[in-house]
C-alpha positions in Angstrom: 34.4 95.8 140.5 38.0 96.7 140.9 39.1 100.2 140.0 42.5 101.4 138.8 44.6 103.7 140.8 46.9 106.2 139.1 50.5 106.4 140.1 52.7 109.5 140.0 55.2 109.6 137.1 58.8 109.0 138.1 61.1 112.0 137.7 63.7 111.4 135.0 67.3 112.5 135.4 68.1 115.5 133.2 71.3 115.9 131.2 71.4 113.2 128.6 71.5 109.4 128.8 74.4 108.9 131.2 73.6 109.1 134.8 76.0 110.2 137.5 75.4 106.9 139.5 76.6 104.7 136.6 80.3 104.3 135.8 81.4 104.9 132.3 81.7 101.9 130.1 85.1 100.5 129.3 86.1 100.9 125.6 88.5 98.9 123.6 91.4 101.3 124.3 90.8 101.1 128.1 90.2 97.4 128.6 92.9 94.9 128.9 93.6 92.4 126.1 92.4 88.9 126.9 94.5 85.9 126.0 93.3 83.9 123.1 91.2 80.9 124.1 92.7 77.5 123.7 91.7 75.5 120.7 88.8 73.2 121.5 89.7 69.5 121.6 87.6 66.5 120.6 86.9 63.5 122.7 90.2 61.9 121.8 92.2 64.9 122.9 93.0 66.0 119.3 92.5 69.5 118.0 89.9 70.3 115.4 92.6 70.5 112.7 93.9 67.1 113.6 90.4 65.6 113.6 89.7 67.2 110.2 92.9 65.8 108.8 91.9 62.3 110.1 88.5 62.7 108.6 90.0 63.6 105.2 92.3 60.6 105.4 89.3 58.4 106.2 87.3 59.7 103.3 90.3 59.2 101.0 90.7 55.6 102.1 87.0 54.9 101.8 87.0 56.4 98.3 90.0 54.1 97.3 88.2 51.1 98.7 85.1 51.9 96.8 87.1 52.4 93.6 88.9 49.0 94.1 85.6 47.3 94.6 84.1 48.8 91.5 87.1 47.8 89.4 87.0 44.3 90.8 83.3 44.0 89.8 84.0 45.4 86.4 86.8 42.9 85.8 84.6 40.0 87.1 81.7 41.0 84.7 84.2 41.3 81.8 85.7 37.9 82.4 82.3 36.3 82.9 80.9 37.8 79.8 83.9 36.8 77.7 83.7 33.2 79.1 79.9 33.0 78.2 80.6 34.3 74.7 83.4 31.9 74.1 81.7 28.8 75.4 78.2 29.5 74.2 76.6 30.1 77.6 75.1 27.4 79.9 73.2 25.4 77.2 74.7 22.1 78.1 74.0 22.3 81.8 71.4 20.1 83.3 68.2 22.2 84.2 68.4 20.9 87.8 71.6 22.9 88.2 
């Protein structure tokens, strides 16, 4: 059976947290200002703002296309309904049709 051995405790430096061997940390007032990073670009080389503007334009065009399609269907249903009402429907058509 294995036995545990005890180890001597390491001496701790006295005098607070900072040690003499560690240099002091740089603070905001002592560090140099870094230049602002460049704006990230998408796969097409456009900035995020340009991509967002293109996406907004695409959504607008898609919405207009959907609106025109729904208006076209509404007009077609209205014309078809008016025609069936005026002519009495498809009673005279041959059932084979």
